[in-house]
N, C-alpha and C positions, 0 to 999 in steps of 0.2 A: 034504657038500662043495659049495662054491659053484662054479658054472660061469661065473660072471660074469668077464669079461675085465678085467684091470687096465688102467687108462688110463695113457698116457704123461703124465708130469708135469714141470713146470719145477723143476729142482733148483738152478740157479745163473743169475745174470744179470750183465751188465756194462753200466754206464752210463758213456759217455764224457763228459768235461767239460773245458772250457777252464780253469776255475779250481776245483781240487780243494777248497780251503777253502770256497768259496762253496757247492759242491755238498754237501759234508759238512754244513754248517750247515743248508742247505735241507731235505735229506732227514731229518736228525735232528729238526728242528723240525716237519716235516710228519707223519712217521710214528713218531717215537720210536726209530728204528733206532739201534743202537750201531755206530759207524763208527770204525775204527782201522787202522793199518798191518797188513798180513797177515803173521802170524808164519810163519817158515820159508820165505818166498818168497826166491829168489835171483836174481841177474842185475841188469842196469842198471835195469830197470823196477820193481824191488822197492820202492824208497823212494817211488815215486809211485803205488803201487797200494793202495787202501784197501779193507779187508774190511768188508762190510756184514752185520751180524747183524740179521735181521728179527724175531727172537723167535718164529719158528714152532715148533710143538710138537716137531718132529723135526729142528730146526736147518736146515730148508730151507723155502722156497727162501732161501738166502743169496746174496750176490753181491759185486760189486766196483765201485768207482768208479775210473776210470783216465783218464789224460790223453787228450784227443781227438787222434787222429792225422790225421784227414781232416775237412774241413768238413762232409761229409754222413754221417759215421760214425754208424750207428744203435745203439740199445740192442740187445744180443744176449742171447737166452734160450737156456739149455742144457736139453735135455729128456732125461730118463732113459729109455734103451732097453735091451733085453736084449743086443743085439749092434750095436755101432757099424758094423762092416763090412756087416752085412745091411741096416741102414737107409741107409747110404751108397748101396748098390746100388739100393735102392728109390727113393731120391731121383732117381738118374739115370734109372731106368726110367720114372718119372713125369714126366720132363722138367725137373726142377730142376737146379740147378748146385751142384757140390761145390767150394767155395771153398778149403777146406783138408781134405785127406784125414785118415784115422785118425791121430791124434797121441797119443803117450803123455804122461801127466802123472804124474811120479814119486810113488809111494805113494798114488795116487788111482784111476787107471784110464785111460780113453781118451776122446777127443772128436773130432769133425769139425765143420767149419763149412759150412753149406749154405744156399742161397737157394731160395725157391719159384719157381714158373714165371712169376711176374709180373715178376721182375727180369731 
């Protein structure tokens, strides 16, 4: 039995773009990613959210391309952790900022959005 600790890994990312068609063409041409509307997504943003399939061996990290909401909106990376609540508490203890607390994603799980101490 291995005692090696599993590392946290990026499982999803979101790329904001002013022109979704331009971004789709760029990332497909650059990396060969398959990019299409996200099946099953509901709500007003559904038609403007593109699913990115990177071709990774276990379907991750995949991600999305979405309309930019703010001029300085960054790329967001989602990291797999065993407990969202526990890691939100750790972010706060370490002086980071919780921008959006634990939030449910139907049929998927939970996420939270946090910033490190530099922001």
